[in-house]
Structure formats: C-alpha cells, structure tokens
matplotlib code that plots the C-alpha trace (Angstrom):
import matplotlib.pyplot as plt

x = [70.8, 67.4, 65.0, 61.4, 58.9, 60.4, 61.0, 64.4, 64.9, 67.3, 68.8, 69.9, 72.7, 74.6, 76.2, 78.6, 77.8, 81.2, 81.7, 80.9, 77.4, 77.0, 74.4, 71.5, 68.1, 67.9, 64.6, 67.0, 69.8, 66.9, 65.8, 68.8, 69.8, 66.1, 65.7, 61.9, 60.6, 57.9, 58.6, 55.2, 56.9, 60.3, 58.6, 56.8, 60.2, 60.6, 58.1, 58.6, 61.9, 63.3, 65.6, 68.1, 70.9, 73.4, 71.2, 68.8, 65.4, 64.8, 62.8, 62.3, 63.8, 67.3, 70.4, 73.1, 76.4, 79.8, 80.4, 76.3, 75.5, 72.4, 70.6, 68.6, 65.6, 65.3, 63.1, 60.9, 62.3, 60.7, 63.2, 64.0, 62.5, 64.0, 62.7, 60.2, 61.9, 60.3, 58.7, 60.0, 57.5, 58.5, 62.1, 61.9, 59.5, 62.5, 65.0, 63.1, 62.9, 66.4, 67.0, 70.4, 73.6, 77.3, 80.0, 78.1, 74.5, 71.4, 68.3, 64.8, 61.7, 59.4, 56.2, 53.0, 51.7, 55.5, 56.5, 60.3, 61.3, 58.8, 57.3, 54.1, 52.6, 54.6, 56.8, 59.2, 59.7, 61.8, 65.1, 64.9, 63.4, 66.7, 68.8, 67.5, 68.9, 72.2, 73.1, 76.9, 76.7, 78.1, 75.8, 72.2, 70.6, 67.9, 69.3, 65.6, 62.0, 59.1, 56.0, 54.2, 51.5, 54.2, 55.6, 59.2, 62.7, 64.6, 67.5, 70.1, 73.0, 75.7, 78.3, 78.2, 80.3, 78.3, 74.8, 76.6, 77.9, 74.2, 72.8, 75.2, 74.0, 70.3, 71.1, 72.8, 70.3, 72.4, 70.3, 67.1, 64.3, 61.1, 57.4, 54.2, 51.3, 47.7, 45.6, 42.1, 41.1, 42.6, 46.3, 46.2, 49.3, 52.3, 54.8, 53.8, 56.5, 54.7, 57.0, 54.8, 56.1, 55.0, 54.9, 54.7, 52.8, 52.8, 49.6, 49.7, 49.7, 53.2, 50.8, 52.5, 50.1, 51.2, 49.9, 51.2, 52.2, 54.0, 56.3, 57.1, 59.8, 60.6, 59.8, 59.2, 57.6, 58.1, 55.3, 55.2, 52.1, 52.5, 48.6, 45.6, 41.9, 38.5, 36.6, 35.0, 36.2, 38.5, 42.7, 45.6, 49.0, 52.1, 55.5, 56.7, 60.2, 60.6, 63.3, 63.1, 62.3, 59.9, 57.1, 54.6, 55.5, 54.3, 50.8, 50.3, 51.5, 49.5, 46.3, 47.4, 47.4, 43.6, 44.4, 44.8, 46.8, 44.2, 44.1, 45.3, 43.3, 45.0, 44.9, 42.5, 39.5, 36.9, 34.4, 37.5, 38.8, 35.0, 35.2, 38.6, 37.7, 35.4, 38.6, 40.4, 42.6, 42.6, 45.6, 47.6, 48.9, 51.9, 55.2, 59.3, 59.8, 63.2, 66.0, 69.3, 72.6, 75.3, 78.4, 82.5, 81.9, 79.7, 76.1, 73.5, 70.3, 67.5, 64.0, 61.0, 57.9, 54.7, 53.3, 50.5, 47.5, 48.5, 49.0, 45.5, 43.7, 45.9, 44.4, 41.1, 41.3, 41.1, 43.5, 41.9, 43.9, 45.9, 47.6, 50.7, 50.7, 50.8, 51.4, 50.8, 53.3, 53.9, 57.5]
y = [152.4, 154.1, 156.4, 157.2, 158.7, 158.2, 154.8, 153.2, 150.3, 148.2, 145.3, 141.8, 141.9, 138.9, 139.4, 137.2, 137.1, 138.4, 136.6, 139.7, 139.0, 135.6, 134.2, 136.1, 135.3, 135.9, 138.6, 140.9, 140.9, 141.7, 143.9, 146.2, 145.9, 146.1, 149.1, 151.1, 147.5, 146.2, 143.3, 141.3, 142.1, 140.4, 137.0, 136.9, 137.5, 134.3, 132.2, 132.6, 131.6, 135.2, 135.4, 132.6, 131.6, 129.6, 129.4, 127.6, 128.6, 129.2, 130.1, 133.5, 131.8, 130.5, 131.8, 132.9, 131.7, 132.9, 132.8, 132.0, 134.1, 135.7, 136.5, 139.5, 140.1, 143.5, 145.2, 148.5, 150.1, 153.3, 156.1, 155.4, 158.2, 159.6, 157.6, 158.1, 158.5, 156.9, 160.1, 160.9, 159.0, 155.5, 156.0, 156.6, 154.3, 151.6, 152.8, 152.5, 148.4, 147.6, 145.0, 144.5, 145.5, 145.4, 145.6, 142.8, 142.7, 144.2, 142.9, 144.7, 144.2, 144.6, 146.4, 144.4, 145.8, 147.2, 144.7, 143.6, 145.4, 147.9, 147.4, 145.9, 148.9, 150.1, 152.9, 150.9, 148.9, 147.7, 147.6, 150.7, 152.5, 151.1, 152.3, 155.6, 155.2, 153.8, 156.4, 155.6, 151.5, 150.1, 146.9, 146.5, 143.4, 140.9, 137.7, 135.9, 137.8, 138.0, 138.7, 142.1, 140.8, 138.9, 141.1, 140.2, 139.5, 140.2, 139.5, 142.5, 141.6, 145.2, 143.3, 140.4, 138.4, 137.6, 137.5, 134.2, 132.9, 133.3, 132.0, 128.8, 128.7, 128.8, 125.5, 123.6, 124.4, 126.1, 129.7, 128.5, 131.1, 130.4, 132.1, 132.3, 131.8, 131.0, 128.7, 127.5, 124.4, 122.7, 121.3, 117.2, 117.0, 118.8, 118.8, 117.7, 117.7, 118.7, 117.5, 118.0, 119.4, 122.7, 123.5, 127.5, 129.1, 132.7, 134.5, 137.2, 139.7, 138.6, 137.3, 133.5, 130.8, 127.8, 124.6, 121.1, 119.0, 115.8, 117.7, 120.5, 121.2, 119.2, 121.4, 120.8, 122.9, 121.8, 123.3, 122.8, 124.0, 126.7, 127.0, 125.8, 128.0, 126.5, 130.2, 132.3, 130.0, 127.3, 128.1, 127.1, 129.6, 127.7, 127.8, 127.0, 126.2, 125.8, 123.3, 125.0, 128.1, 128.2, 130.9, 131.2, 127.6, 128.1, 129.3, 126.4, 123.2, 125.1, 124.8, 121.5, 119.8, 121.4, 124.4, 127.8, 130.7, 133.5, 136.1, 134.6, 136.2, 133.7, 130.2, 130.9, 129.7, 132.6, 131.4, 131.2, 134.5, 136.2, 135.1, 136.1, 139.2, 140.2, 139.5, 141.9, 140.1, 142.6, 141.2, 137.6, 136.4, 135.3, 136.7, 136.0, 136.0, 134.3, 133.9, 131.7, 132.1, 129.8, 130.3, 129.7, 128.5, 131.7, 132.1, 135.3, 135.0, 137.6, 138.1, 140.3, 139.9, 140.0, 143.6, 144.9, 144.0, 140.3, 140.1, 141.5, 139.3, 136.2, 138.0, 137.9, 133.9, 131.0, 128.5, 125.1, 123.0, 119.8, 116.9, 118.9, 121.5, 124.4, 127.6, 131.6, 132.0, 135.8, 135.6]
z = [33.1, 31.4, 33.2, 32.0, 33.9, 37.0, 36.5, 36.0, 33.3, 34.9, 32.8, 33.6, 36.3, 38.1, 41.6, 43.3, 46.9, 48.9, 52.6, 54.0, 52.3, 53.4, 55.9, 55.1, 53.5, 49.9, 50.3, 52.0, 50.2, 47.3, 49.3, 49.5, 45.6, 44.4, 46.4, 46.3, 44.7, 47.0, 48.8, 47.4, 43.9, 45.3, 46.4, 43.0, 41.4, 43.5, 42.9, 39.2, 39.0, 37.6, 40.5, 40.3, 42.0, 40.8, 37.7, 40.0, 41.5, 45.1, 47.9, 49.7, 53.3, 51.3, 52.7, 50.4, 50.4, 49.4, 46.0, 45.1, 41.8, 41.5, 38.9, 39.1, 36.4, 34.2, 36.0, 35.5, 38.8, 40.4, 41.7, 45.2, 47.5, 50.9, 53.9, 55.4, 58.9, 62.5, 64.6, 67.6, 70.1, 68.0, 68.6, 71.8, 72.7, 70.4, 72.4, 75.8, 74.6, 73.5, 76.6, 75.5, 73.5, 73.0, 70.0, 67.8, 69.6, 70.2, 71.6, 71.6, 73.6, 70.1, 70.8, 69.6, 66.0, 65.4, 61.8, 61.9, 58.4, 56.5, 53.1, 52.5, 52.9, 55.8, 55.6, 58.5, 61.0, 64.0, 61.8, 60.2, 64.0, 64.7, 61.9, 62.6, 66.1, 65.4, 62.0, 62.5, 63.3, 59.3, 59.9, 61.5, 60.5, 61.8, 63.2, 63.2, 62.8, 64.9, 63.1, 63.3, 66.3, 68.3, 70.9, 72.9, 72.2, 68.6, 68.1, 66.0, 64.8, 64.8, 62.5, 59.8, 61.7, 64.6, 62.2, 60.7, 64.1, 65.4, 62.2, 63.1, 67.0, 65.8, 63.0, 65.8, 68.4, 70.6, 70.6, 73.3, 71.9, 74.6, 74.0, 76.3, 74.7, 75.7, 73.6, 73.4, 75.6, 78.0, 76.9, 77.9, 79.3, 80.9, 78.2, 74.6, 71.6, 67.9, 65.4, 62.0, 58.5, 57.7, 53.5, 53.6, 50.5, 49.4, 47.7, 45.0, 47.7, 49.1, 52.3, 53.3, 54.7, 56.1, 56.9, 57.8, 55.0, 54.3, 51.8, 53.7, 56.1, 59.2, 61.8, 65.6, 68.8, 72.6, 74.6, 78.4, 80.6, 82.8, 84.1, 82.9, 83.0, 83.4, 84.5, 82.1, 79.6, 78.8, 78.2, 78.6, 79.0, 77.7, 77.6, 73.6, 72.6, 68.5, 67.6, 64.2, 62.8, 60.6, 59.7, 62.0, 63.6, 66.9, 66.0, 63.3, 65.3, 68.6, 65.8, 64.2, 68.2, 68.4, 70.7, 68.9, 70.1, 71.2, 69.2, 65.9, 63.2, 60.6, 62.5, 65.3, 66.9, 66.2, 69.3, 71.7, 70.7, 70.7, 74.5, 75.1, 73.5, 76.9, 79.0, 77.0, 74.8, 71.9, 70.0, 69.4, 72.6, 71.7, 72.8, 72.6, 77.2, 77.1, 75.3, 75.8, 73.9, 74.7, 73.1, 73.9, 77.3, 78.5, 78.5, 77.9, 79.5, 78.6, 79.5, 78.4, 81.1, 79.2, 78.9, 81.1, 78.5, 78.6, 82.2, 82.6, 80.5, 82.3, 85.9, 84.7, 84.6, 86.9, 87.2, 87.8, 90.3, 88.4, 88.4, 87.3, 90.7, 88.3, 89.5, 87.5, 85.7, 84.0, 82.7]

ax = plt.figure().add_subplot(projection="3d")
ax.plot(x, y, z, "-o")
ax.set_aspect("equal")
plt.show()
C-alpha cells in the first residue's frame, strides 16, 4: 500500500465472504473494508459497476452470501482519523431508549432526527452510539433501517447468527413491523393494501429517490385506518404494515394512494404540510411503534408510543365520526 500526502493508494482486492460475514448488505460490507470512504462514493462505485460480486454488478441492497467473491476497485483512500465519539447527552439518550436487550438482540426506540449510521456528512448515527455504549460487544449490526426522520423501534443484532436468523424471518414474513403515520386527506376504506413495485434511483450525491415503476421490485403495504380528522384540516391516522422492506416504502405507497405522509419533505404535499405546521407538526409523521417476532414457538412483542410532539398534533385534531367506529389510538 503506497502512501501520498495522507492518502493510501489501494490496489484491486478480491475478498471472499466468510460464513460469519454472510447476510449483510454490500454497502455495509464496503463501509467496513473501505473505512474513510464516504457512503456517497461507495454508492457511486456500485452504480458504476466498479465493485463486483462474483464478477457481476450488484446494487447497494444486495446481501452477500458465504463464498461470494467481492472485487474492490483501486482507490485513493484518505487515512482514517479517530472516530468522533457521540456526546455524553446523546449516549445517555440512547441508553434511556433501549427497550429490550438480551445476549443476541437489542431494540432501540430511535429518536427522530438521528440517522441509523454515520456517513454523508454525519459523524455518527444510532449504531455508532450503541457501539460506544457497548465497546465489549464483538458484533453490533443493524437488522433493518429507519429513515433519519422516522422514529421508533430499531433492531440491532449482537451476534452474526442472530442477524442471519432475523433476516430470514424478514424474508419469510414472520417478523411483523407496524408504523403509525398521519396522512393528508380522508383514507377511503378501513383497510387497504397498496401493491405497487418500487424502483430506487441513486443521485450523484448518494441521495435515494424512490418511485412506483413497473420495472421495480415487488412491494406491498397494508394500511388500516385508526382515526379520521376533519378540523382544522382533513387527515387520517393510519397503521401501516410493510409486507416487504423497500426503501421509503410506506412514504411512496402513501403518496401513490393520493394521501402523502405529513411532514414528508421528499414525497409530501406542501399545502397539507403548511397547514399541519400550524398544529405543531415540524417533522415527518412516521413512527415504528410495534414489533412482533415469532420464532421457535416463542413470541416477542414490543411497543413504543408516539413521542409527546406527535401526540400533541393529534390532540389538536377533531375526530370525524365514520362508519368504522374509530377510536383515537396513540400507540
């Protein structure tokens, strides 16, 4: 490895994935083996086909398997600097929000505004904070992701075997995740499944933009009405259960149905959001509130209530009588 002005000149490398590494996304695998390279650049390498798996192109969502051969392109990589440790206040907040922990799994009630991992100009995220809190843990890996502006239940595996097992449950539909979301307008039925394929595009900045597209991946979300509101604006509180795990799935499916999520700067409705801000909605109204895991005849169920700011927004809305005989539900 040659060194020039604080940079390391890395040659082409081929890494064979071990059984212990299997199951993780390729972008997370690259972040480990290409420390110091911004995630936006990792996505560009994948998009250009400079990173190959078994001599073929893959997207950032690809999950590596044991025996896969990953080609890392030659890179001019900056020398890694000491990681920035989250502040004491952040660590205390994260510790307080750990709702469940055993030898293999940790579940965090992630606060709004905290990314799940660092990168793209962010020094740290939830996973880095947890690693700072649990320096003795040999493995702390995200089981799934939440958008930075989405709050709620986030699973972190403490063992690679648990990570693989939970990924299998996700694929088999035996891991039930449910969200609370406030959308614009009156949702037309008590329960409705939006089954529409989603295609993800990565901009040069690394930002992901998702749209409904016939060439996209199969995606389905089941929405159930919890409460309808008419004053001072028309809105509906929904429970959303994603049947698949696509990027921005709930937000894009809600928009596709004609009822964008409140406070959504990327896929939302500007007029609705302006009205909602007068009620105190200054963030995305999307919260992962319930998680149920069924495995080996046992069930783990966890709930995280809406935070006070979102509950205040609901308290300022008047419920509309409907044929569904809805009641106000706050988590």
